[in-house]
N, C-alpha and C positions, 0 to 999 in steps of 0.2 A: 452475634458478637463483639461481628466487624463490623456490620452495616453502618452504622454512623459515627465511623472512625477514618473515611478516608473520603475527598471529596472529589469532581471532576468537574475542571472549567475547560474554557476554552478562548482560541480568539477567532479572529473574522474571516478568517484564510478556510474554513471547511466546518463550519459551527451544523449543518446535514447531521457529515458525519457522529459528531460528538454529543449530538443528540439521540443516532442509534445505536451510540456505545450507552449514553445513561439508558436507554427503554429496553437491550440488554442484560443492563443490572437490573434496573427496576429501582431507578432511581434519579432524583432530576439533576439537574444544572446546576455548579455555583454559580452566584452571582456575583457580576465583576462589570464595571465601565469603560468599556474600550473606542478610542474615537481620535482623528484627527485633525489639531489646530488650524487654522485660512495656512499659516507656517507649516502643515505638514507633519510638526511635531505630536509627536503620539502619546495620550495622558491613558495614564492606564488607573483605575481603582476598586480594591476588592471590598464586595460590600458585603461579606459573610467574615465574622472570628475565623481563623485559619489558624491561631496559635495551638502551635503541638500539633496539626493534624496531617493526615498523609496528601498529600494535594496530588493531583494526574492534569497536567493540562497539554489538550490537544490543542495541536500546532503544526500542519503542514509547513512546509515553506515554497509553498506556490505559488504560481500569478496572485498580488504584485509579490514577486521573490522574494526584493529585499524590503519591502514594507514588510512584509510576514515574518521574516526574521527579526527585523529592530519589536516586532509587534512578542515577540517568543522573549525578546531577551528583556526588554522591559518588566510583562510578566512575568517572568522568572525574577528580579527584581524585587518588584513588588512583592512576591510572595515572603523572598526572602526577607525582606526589612521587615512581612507583618507577621514572622518568626512562625511561620512554617515550621513542622517539624521534619520532616521530608517530602523535596521537590522533585516529581520523575514529569523531564518533557516528553511527552507521547507525539514523537515527530512521524508521522506515518509516512512525508516524502521528504527525503532532506535533497533540499538542493545544492550545486554547487558539485556534488556526488564525481561525476566526471575529469575533476581538475583534484587528481587523486596522486598524482606525482609531477619529479620536475621531467616530463617528455622534453624538452623542448628550452634550447638557453635563456636566463633573466626570465623566468614565467613565474607566476607563483601557485602556491598547495593548496587553493582555498578553499577546500574539503577541510583541511587540517584549522585554518585560520578560523571557519564558523563551528569547529569544535571546542577552538578555544576559549570564543568567547561564550557559548556556551556553559562548557562551565565554570570560566569566569564568574557571571550572570548570577550560577548562587545554587544552578542543577545538580540533585546528588544523584540521578544516576539518567540514562536515558533509554525509551523505548519507539524501535523504529522496524520499518519492516525494506526488506531486499534494497539493501542500498548498492550504490552502484558497482561495488567492491567491497570486500568483505575486507579490508586490510583498513578499511575506514574508524573501526570499532577501535583500532591500535592508537587512532588520533585524541582520542577520551583517557583521562585521567580519574574517569569514575567507569560505574559499571554501568553496560549495554549491552538491552536484551534484542536481537536480531528475529524480529516473525519471517516467515513468509510466507507467499499469495498461493505458492507450488501446489499446493494441496490444494484450496479450493480450488481453483484451475483447475485440473486435472480432472476433478470428481464434475467439473462441467461436461467437460467433452466422454467424460466415460458415459454421462445418462445419455450422450446424443448417439454411442452406439457406432461410432463411423468403421466401415470395413477398412481392411488394412492401413492402418495409420502408419504414419512416420512422424518423427520429434523432430524438426530443424531448429539451430541456434548457432550462435557465434562461438568462439572459443572464451568471448569472456564470464559468458552465462549457462558456460557446457556442466560445469557440478550440480548446477541445479536442476539445469534440461536435463540433465541421467535420472535425475533425482524423480521430475514428471515423467520420463518415457518409462522408468518403473513402475510406477504406479499406476500408470498404464498398459501397459504389456505391448509395448512399443518399439521400433530400431532408434537409433541415433543418428540424424545426420550432421554434421558443421559444416560450416561456412565460415569459408577465409576469407576476409574482405583484408583492406588497407583505409583509412581515413588519410581522407588530400587535404593537408593540413588543418588550419582551425577552423574549415568551412563545417557545415551541417551535411556532410557527404560521404559517402565510401563508396570505394571500387571495388568491387565485387571479385573473387580471384578466382573461387572456384567452391564447388558444392561435392564436399567430400562424403559420401554415403550413397546405399541405394535409394532413389525416391522412386524411378520412373514406376507409372500402372499405382503409386499409392496416393492415398489423401492427404496432406502434412499441414501439422500442427504447428508454424511460427510461433518459440519461444522467448518470449525475452525480460529487462525488471522496467524497460520504459517504451514509447513512443515517441518523440519530440515531434519530428516537422516528417516524419512517417518517407522521406527519402532512404531510408538503407533499406526498409520494409517494403519501399514500393521495389528496388533495387532484389532483393532477395526473391519477391515472389515474379518477377523476370527471368530471373535465372532458373527457378523452380519450375516455371513456365517450358522454358527450355528443355528442362533436363525431363519432360512430359507427367510432371504428376496433375493428378487428377482434377481435383481439387485444394483450395487453399484456404486456410484458417491464421490465425493467430492470436494472440492473444499476450498482456505483458501486466505486471503491476501495478502499474501508475502511467496512467492516459495526458501526459502532457499536451499530446495535439494543439504543439505549438504553430502559428503561420499558417502554412496550403494544406497542415497534416487531412483534415478532414476532406477535404475538396479530391484528395491523391487519395482516397480513399474509395471517398465513394466514384470516382473513375475508375479503380486496379478492380481486377477478378476476387479479390478477394473475397469467400462468401460469408464470414465472421470475424469481427474485430472485438473482441472480449477482454475489461480492463473492470478494474475494481475501481472504488470510491476511495482511493487515498486523497486524489485529488478530483473539488467535483467538477462536475460535465458543462456544461453551459447550454441553457434551451438552443442555442445556433447550433451546440455539437451533437444533437444526439437526434443520429443519423437512424435509419436501420441496419445498418448493416455494423452498428456502435451496440454492445449489451453491458450492461454495469453489472458486476454483482459487489457486496459487500462487504469487506472486511472487519465490520462493525461488532458482529459476535468473538472473531477471533482477537481483536485488542482489547477486549471485554473482558477476555474470559484474561488475557496475559494482566489487565490491569487486576484485576481478584486476585490473581495467583502472586503476583507479584507482592501485594499488600500483606496478605497469607504467608509471605514465607514459603510459598509452595512452586515444584518444576515448573519453569516456562519449554523446559526441550520438550516435559514429555509430551508437548502436543503435536509434537512433530519425529516423535521417534513411538513411544507404546502407547498412545492417544492418538494413533492419525486419524484412525478413524471416523473418530468423535472431530476432529478437526473438519476431515471431509464433510460432515456430514452440514456443517453449517454452510455450504457452497450456496443452496434454497435458505436458507434465514429470511433475507426479503422478500422472498416473494407468501412464503407459508405463514407471513405473522401476522394474518390477518387487516379487518380495515380499524380495529381496535388498538395497534399494535401503531396503525398511520394516525390517529388521532391522540396516541398517550393517553387511553381513557384506562380507568384503573375498573376491568375486571374478571376480578380471581376467581380462580380455579381450583381442583387441587391441583395443579399444574402450576401456577404460581402465573406472572404477569404475564401478556405476553412479550417474548421474543426473552423470557429469562430463561438461566440451564434448565431449570429443572420441566421447561416447556419443550425444551429444543431438546430433550431427552427421550421424552413422551412421545415426540415426533419423527424418530429416527427412524420408522418403520414405513415412511413416509417417504425419507429421501431419495430412492431412486425412482423417475417417473419416466 
């Protein structure tokens, strides 16, 4: 009934994630031509008829950030002028999220500016994941659905069976980290920190909570240069923590981040594929989980007018079981082969449901 009524397109920021979303939904990506001229102007041409169709455009605003944003805006405008019925900007990673308030004299609120540009370009709604602050939703005058990877990340650590765990976070991510801790059945410790000016460096103030002799899991929305992460690791070591793990939705991993992680005592750093991880940054300490099934399920529900919030309330178990989707989809899923069976194509919702019994490893 719905299969041929919506289309998924992607820009150049993270095509692999878009293809995984398509694989989960059992559909091909829409065709578009997107490239940059020698003068750095971006050209976009939609190669399909999208008149009155429900269009989902997957484009995280990751490195190169400003090029990714311009690609997103130009593609939205192209779909609008091609008379698409509804345009949903799927932005797994929202850049400039830290610039969400005037905390200094004469500074911009760039997160609001980007929201205005997306709206003016012609997007009808936004689907995103773990914004730096929830208030960014209010910067848009169009509907915003914000997903979270907390349930997928917590399920990964639950499967590890860590003894005496404690969840550690800063005040900015405390609300979602509390949900992580509740799912994990672990206490929550808070890191009090103060950022030094406009530098990517934070001065740690205090560790609030009992962490001595425990296995700590540091939870945040993103890891950028990893300077704050390493400061937290140092503070936890000083408090007598046995083992330290870290996880974040967005693995930005700018500059010396990977080198810092490699030299640290971190046992494992778990991120998702909202941002592509280049081969040079794929070290043994970094584990990547796919959010493709979560975004794919949200796309399907938005199109059908079904609840997205249920994925994080009444259907939390279903969401948690998406954690190992990328590992168990099989070689056929990697090749995109059509080998349908009673449970549907590789990575489809039916097959995911059929494989629930194998979620715990």
